[in-house]
mmCIF file of the C-alpha atoms, coordinates in Angstrom:
data_MODEL
# 
_entry.id   MODEL 
# 
loop_
_atom_site.group_PDB 
_atom_site.id 
_atom_site.type_symbol 
_atom_site.label_atom_id 
_atom_site.label_alt_id 
_atom_site.label_comp_id 
_atom_site.label_asym_id 
_atom_site.label_entity_id 
_atom_site.label_seq_id 
_atom_site.pdbx_PDB_ins_code 
_atom_site.Cartn_x 
_atom_site.Cartn_y 
_atom_site.Cartn_z 
_atom_site.occupancy 
_atom_site.B_iso_or_equiv 
_atom_site.pdbx_formal_charge 
_atom_site.auth_seq_id 
_atom_site.auth_comp_id 
_atom_site.auth_asym_id 
_atom_site.auth_atom_id 
_atom_site.pdbx_PDB_model_num 
ATOM 1   C CA . GLN A 1 1   ? -117.536 0.332  44.302 1.00 0.00 ? 1   GLN A CA 1 
ATOM 2   C CA . VAL A 1 2   ? -114.608 2.277  42.909 1.00 0.00 ? 2   VAL A CA 1 
ATOM 3   C CA . GLN A 1 3   ? -112.100 0.841  40.459 1.00 0.00 ? 3   GLN A CA 1 
ATOM 4   C CA . LEU A 1 4   ? -108.579 2.271  40.300 1.00 0.00 ? 4   LEU A CA 1 
ATOM 5   C CA . VAL A 1 5   ? -106.204 1.555  37.414 1.00 0.00 ? 5   VAL A CA 1 
ATOM 6   C CA . GLU A 1 6   ? -102.682 2.922  37.508 1.00 0.00 ? 6   GLU A CA 1 
ATOM 7   C CA . SER A 1 7   ? -100.073 3.432  34.829 1.00 0.00 ? 7   SER A CA 1 
ATOM 8   C CA . GLY A 1 8   ? -96.846  5.293  34.209 1.00 0.00 ? 8   GLY A CA 1 
ATOM 9   C CA . GLY A 1 9   ? -94.200  3.626  36.342 1.00 0.00 ? 9   GLY A CA 1 
ATOM 10  C CA . GLY A 1 10  ? -90.819  2.603  35.017 1.00 0.00 ? 10  GLY A CA 1 
ATOM 11  C CA . LEU A 1 11  ? -87.057  2.928  35.257 1.00 0.00 ? 11  LEU A CA 1 
ATOM 12  C CA . VAL A 1 12  ? -85.415  6.341  35.262 1.00 0.00 ? 12  VAL A CA 1 
ATOM 13  C CA . GLN A 1 13  ? -82.032  7.749  36.172 1.00 0.00 ? 13  GLN A CA 1 
ATOM 14  C CA . ALA A 1 14  ? -81.574  9.944  39.210 1.00 0.00 ? 14  ALA A CA 1 
ATOM 15  C CA . GLY A 1 15  ? -82.605  13.501 38.428 1.00 0.00 ? 15  GLY A CA 1 
ATOM 16  C CA . GLY A 1 16  ? -85.144  12.368 35.884 1.00 0.00 ? 16  GLY A CA 1 
ATOM 17  C CA . SER A 1 17  ? -88.923  12.605 35.839 1.00 0.00 ? 17  SER A CA 1 
ATOM 18  C CA . LEU A 1 18  ? -91.908  10.296 35.651 1.00 0.00 ? 18  LEU A CA 1 
ATOM 19  C CA . ARG A 1 19  ? -95.646  10.880 35.618 1.00 0.00 ? 19  ARG A CA 1 
ATOM 20  C CA . LEU A 1 20  ? -97.997  8.402  37.241 1.00 0.00 ? 20  LEU A CA 1 
ATOM 21  C CA . SER A 1 21  ? -101.653 8.210  36.290 1.00 0.00 ? 21  SER A CA 1 
ATOM 22  C CA . CYS A 1 22  ? -104.647 6.648  37.992 1.00 0.00 ? 22  CYS A CA 1 
ATOM 23  C CA . ALA A 1 23  ? -108.083 6.332  36.431 1.00 0.00 ? 23  ALA A CA 1 
ATOM 24  C CA . ALA A 1 24  ? -110.930 6.023  38.934 1.00 0.00 ? 24  ALA A CA 1 
ATOM 25  C CA . SER A 1 25  ? -114.355 4.808  37.861 1.00 0.00 ? 25  SER A CA 1 
ATOM 26  C CA . GLY A 1 26  ? -117.532 3.571  39.524 1.00 0.00 ? 26  GLY A CA 1 
ATOM 27  C CA . SER A 1 27  ? -119.026 5.418  42.513 1.00 0.00 ? 27  SER A CA 1 
ATOM 28  C CA . ILE A 1 28  ? -116.632 8.334  42.172 1.00 0.00 ? 28  ILE A CA 1 
ATOM 29  C CA . PHE A 1 29  ? -119.171 10.938 43.284 1.00 0.00 ? 29  PHE A CA 1 
ATOM 30  C CA . ARG A 1 30  ? -118.534 9.725  46.842 1.00 0.00 ? 30  ARG A CA 1 
ATOM 31  C CA . VAL A 1 31  ? -114.762 10.204 46.601 1.00 0.00 ? 31  VAL A CA 1 
ATOM 32  C CA . ASN A 1 32  ? -113.491 13.526 47.944 1.00 0.00 ? 32  ASN A CA 1 
ATOM 33  C CA . VAL A 1 33  ? -109.894 12.683 48.763 1.00 0.00 ? 33  VAL A CA 1 
ATOM 34  C CA . MET A 1 34  ? -107.461 10.751 46.619 1.00 0.00 ? 34  MET A CA 1 
ATOM 35  C CA . ASP A 1 35  ? -103.890 9.929  47.458 1.00 0.00 ? 35  ASP A CA 1 
ATOM 36  C CA . TRP A 1 36  ? -100.678 8.371  46.280 1.00 0.00 ? 36  TRP A CA 1 
ATOM 37  C CA . TYR A 1 37  ? -98.898  5.978  48.616 1.00 0.00 ? 37  TYR A CA 1 
ATOM 38  C CA . ARG A 1 38  ? -95.666  4.091  48.161 1.00 0.00 ? 38  ARG A CA 1 
ATOM 39  C CA . GLN A 1 39  ? -94.350  0.917  49.704 1.00 0.00 ? 39  GLN A CA 1 
ATOM 40  C CA . VAL A 1 40  ? -91.191  -1.097 49.671 1.00 0.00 ? 40  VAL A CA 1 
ATOM 41  C CA . SER A 1 41  ? -91.719  -4.781 50.371 1.00 0.00 ? 41  SER A CA 1 
ATOM 42  C CA . GLY A 1 42  ? -91.797  -5.468 54.105 1.00 0.00 ? 42  GLY A CA 1 
ATOM 43  C CA . LYS A 1 43  ? -92.417  -1.851 55.076 1.00 0.00 ? 43  LYS A CA 1 
ATOM 44  C CA . GLU A 1 44  ? -95.571  0.117  55.804 1.00 0.00 ? 44  GLU A CA 1 
ATOM 45  C CA . ARG A 1 45  ? -97.147  2.130  53.050 1.00 0.00 ? 45  ARG A CA 1 
ATOM 46  C CA . GLU A 1 46  ? -96.112  5.766  53.165 1.00 0.00 ? 46  GLU A CA 1 
ATOM 47  C CA . LEU A 1 47  ? -98.453  8.586  52.211 1.00 0.00 ? 47  LEU A CA 1 
ATOM 48  C CA . VAL A 1 48  ? -96.787  10.562 49.450 1.00 0.00 ? 48  VAL A CA 1 
ATOM 49  C CA . ALA A 1 49  ? -99.408  13.141 48.475 1.00 0.00 ? 49  ALA A CA 1 
ATOM 50  C CA . SER A 1 50  ? -103.127 13.842 48.885 1.00 0.00 ? 50  SER A CA 1 
ATOM 51  C CA . ILE A 1 51  ? -105.548 16.001 46.982 1.00 0.00 ? 51  ILE A CA 1 
ATOM 52  C CA . ILE A 1 52  ? -108.994 17.068 48.145 1.00 0.00 ? 52  ILE A CA 1 
ATOM 53  C CA . ARG A 1 53  ? -111.841 17.816 45.772 1.00 0.00 ? 53  ARG A CA 1 
ATOM 54  C CA . TYR A 1 54  ? -112.289 21.590 45.404 1.00 0.00 ? 54  TYR A CA 1 
ATOM 55  C CA . SER A 1 55  ? -109.535 22.154 47.925 1.00 0.00 ? 55  SER A CA 1 
ATOM 56  C CA . GLY A 1 56  ? -105.820 21.799 48.299 1.00 0.00 ? 56  GLY A CA 1 
ATOM 57  C CA . SER A 1 57  ? -103.130 19.191 48.400 1.00 0.00 ? 57  SER A CA 1 
ATOM 58  C CA . ASN A 1 58  ? -100.633 17.890 50.921 1.00 0.00 ? 58  ASN A CA 1 
ATOM 59  C CA . TYR A 1 59  ? -97.227  16.283 50.525 1.00 0.00 ? 59  TYR A CA 1 
ATOM 60  C CA . ALA A 1 60  ? -94.802  14.214 52.541 1.00 0.00 ? 60  ALA A CA 1 
ATOM 61  C CA . ASP A 1 61  ? -91.778  16.264 53.529 1.00 0.00 ? 61  ASP A CA 1 
ATOM 62  C CA . SER A 1 62  ? -89.550  13.938 51.526 1.00 0.00 ? 62  SER A CA 1 
ATOM 63  C CA . VAL A 1 63  ? -91.215  14.902 48.223 1.00 0.00 ? 63  VAL A CA 1 
ATOM 64  C CA . LYS A 1 64  ? -92.179  18.546 48.735 1.00 0.00 ? 64  LYS A CA 1 
ATOM 65  C CA . GLY A 1 65  ? -90.938  20.724 45.904 1.00 0.00 ? 65  GLY A CA 1 
ATOM 66  C CA . ARG A 1 66  ? -90.301  17.708 43.656 1.00 0.00 ? 66  ARG A CA 1 
ATOM 67  C CA . PHE A 1 67  ? -93.679  15.979 43.276 1.00 0.00 ? 67  PHE A CA 1 
ATOM 68  C CA . THR A 1 68  ? -96.993  17.479 42.223 1.00 0.00 ? 68  THR A CA 1 
ATOM 69  C CA . ILE A 1 69  ? -100.363 15.795 42.628 1.00 0.00 ? 69  ILE A CA 1 
ATOM 70  C CA . SER A 1 70  ? -103.287 16.809 40.446 1.00 0.00 ? 70  SER A CA 1 
ATOM 71  C CA . ARG A 1 71  ? -106.697 15.518 39.398 1.00 0.00 ? 71  ARG A CA 1 
ATOM 72  C CA . ASP A 1 72  ? -109.127 15.961 36.533 1.00 0.00 ? 72  ASP A CA 1 
ATOM 73  C CA . ASN A 1 73  ? -112.807 15.405 37.312 1.00 0.00 ? 73  ASN A CA 1 
ATOM 74  C CA . ALA A 1 74  ? -114.655 14.045 34.306 1.00 0.00 ? 74  ALA A CA 1 
ATOM 75  C CA . LYS A 1 75  ? -118.315 13.049 34.134 1.00 0.00 ? 75  LYS A CA 1 
ATOM 76  C CA . ASN A 1 76  ? -117.760 9.340  34.723 1.00 0.00 ? 76  ASN A CA 1 
ATOM 77  C CA . ALA A 1 77  ? -114.178 9.207  35.936 1.00 0.00 ? 77  ALA A CA 1 
ATOM 78  C CA . ILE A 1 78  ? -111.523 10.887 38.003 1.00 0.00 ? 78  ILE A CA 1 
ATOM 79  C CA . TYR A 1 79  ? -108.007 11.025 36.649 1.00 0.00 ? 79  TYR A CA 1 
ATOM 80  C CA . LEU A 1 80  ? -105.336 11.347 39.313 1.00 0.00 ? 80  LEU A CA 1 
ATOM 81  C CA . TYR A 1 81  ? -101.742 12.212 38.466 1.00 0.00 ? 81  TYR A CA 1 
ATOM 82  C CA . LEU A 1 82  ? -98.417  12.380 40.235 1.00 0.00 ? 82  LEU A CA 1 
ATOM 83  C CA . GLN A 1 83  ? -95.708  14.337 38.449 1.00 0.00 ? 83  GLN A CA 1 
ATOM 84  C CA . MET A 1 84  ? -92.380  13.301 39.915 1.00 0.00 ? 84  MET A CA 1 
ATOM 85  C CA . ASN A 1 85  ? -89.335  15.454 39.171 1.00 0.00 ? 85  ASN A CA 1 
ATOM 86  C CA . SER A 1 86  ? -85.754  15.388 40.427 1.00 0.00 ? 86  SER A CA 1 
ATOM 87  C CA . LEU A 1 87  ? -86.149  11.725 41.272 1.00 0.00 ? 87  LEU A CA 1 
ATOM 88  C CA . LYS A 1 88  ? -83.772  10.131 43.731 1.00 0.00 ? 88  LYS A CA 1 
ATOM 89  C CA . PRO A 1 89  ? -82.812  6.467  44.243 1.00 0.00 ? 89  PRO A CA 1 
ATOM 90  C CA . GLU A 1 90  ? -84.677  6.546  47.559 1.00 0.00 ? 90  GLU A CA 1 
ATOM 91  C CA . ASP A 1 91  ? -87.888  7.234  45.637 1.00 0.00 ? 91  ASP A CA 1 
ATOM 92  C CA . THR A 1 92  ? -87.704  3.669  44.324 1.00 0.00 ? 92  THR A CA 1 
ATOM 93  C CA . ASP A 1 93  ? -90.904  1.942  45.448 1.00 0.00 ? 93  ASP A CA 1 
ATOM 94  C CA . VAL A 1 94  ? -94.200  0.539  44.339 1.00 0.00 ? 94  VAL A CA 1 
ATOM 95  C CA . TYR A 1 95  ? -96.649  3.435  44.100 1.00 0.00 ? 95  TYR A CA 1 
ATOM 96  C CA . TYR A 1 96  ? -100.334 2.953  44.829 1.00 0.00 ? 96  TYR A CA 1 
ATOM 97  C CA . CYS A 1 97  ? -103.347 5.066  44.029 1.00 0.00 ? 97  CYS A CA 1 
ATOM 98  C CA . HIS A 1 98  ? -105.803 5.273  46.945 1.00 0.00 ? 98  HIS A CA 1 
ATOM 99  C CA . ALA A 1 99  ? -109.362 6.529  47.273 1.00 0.00 ? 99  ALA A CA 1 
ATOM 100 C CA . ARG A 1 100 ? -111.881 6.585  50.087 1.00 0.00 ? 100 ARG A CA 1 
ATOM 101 C CA . ASP A 1 101 ? -115.666 6.552  49.941 1.00 0.00 ? 101 ASP A CA 1 
ATOM 102 C CA . SER A 1 102 ? -116.545 9.614  52.046 1.00 0.00 ? 102 SER A CA 1 
ATOM 103 C CA . VAL A 1 103 ? -119.961 8.151  52.979 1.00 0.00 ? 103 VAL A CA 1 
ATOM 104 C CA . ALA A 1 104 ? -119.287 4.472  53.672 1.00 0.00 ? 104 ALA A CA 1 
ATOM 105 C CA . GLY A 1 105 ? -115.643 4.855  54.614 1.00 0.00 ? 105 GLY A CA 1 
ATOM 106 C CA . THR A 1 106 ? -114.604 2.063  52.256 1.00 0.00 ? 106 THR A CA 1 
ATOM 107 C CA . VAL A 1 107 ? -111.055 2.400  50.978 1.00 0.00 ? 107 VAL A CA 1 
ATOM 108 C CA . TYR A 1 108 ? -109.836 1.347  47.551 1.00 0.00 ? 108 TYR A CA 1 
ATOM 109 C CA . TRP A 1 109 ? -106.369 0.637  46.230 1.00 0.00 ? 109 TRP A CA 1 
ATOM 110 C CA . GLY A 1 110 ? -104.928 0.428  42.770 1.00 0.00 ? 110 GLY A CA 1 
ATOM 111 C CA . GLN A 1 111 ? -102.804 -2.528 41.727 1.00 0.00 ? 111 GLN A CA 1 
ATOM 112 C CA . GLY A 1 112 ? -99.550  -0.615 42.182 1.00 0.00 ? 112 GLY A CA 1 
ATOM 113 C CA . THR A 1 113 ? -96.938  0.540  39.701 1.00 0.00 ? 113 THR A CA 1 
ATOM 114 C CA . GLN A 1 114 ? -93.195  0.101  40.122 1.00 0.00 ? 114 GLN A CA 1 
ATOM 115 C CA . VAL A 1 115 ? -90.928  3.142  40.057 1.00 0.00 ? 115 VAL A CA 1 
ATOM 116 C CA . THR A 1 116 ? -87.199  2.453  39.971 1.00 0.00 ? 116 THR A CA 1 
ATOM 117 C CA . VAL A 1 117 ? -84.630  5.245  40.118 1.00 0.00 ? 117 VAL A CA 1 
ATOM 118 C CA . SER A 1 118 ? -81.059  4.285  39.307 1.00 0.00 ? 118 SER A CA 1 
ATOM 119 C CA . SER A 1 119 ? -78.083  6.189  40.655 1.00 0.00 ? 119 SER A CA 1 
# 
């Protein structure tokens, strides 16, 4: 089992910045890829950014150059971050931390954190 706890959402004006955090605990040694998704109610979740242990990261075209995903690997936890700069009203969404057990294939989701960008 992996537990994901997010924090850092809020209200910001267009052009501003926010930093999202996600603390992963539990069977984290089986997690190689972690992601941030976002979802507006009634729509499918959209992959925003991914980061692979000991490797690189990938971004949705809509956030390239503005968002940066990073992770810190501690002994008993993984801390995942999403630095969001130059925010736009269309970035308004609920953002979810996501992790996948690379052995069992089980996926885990955080509880979601609301990001609202005002124009």
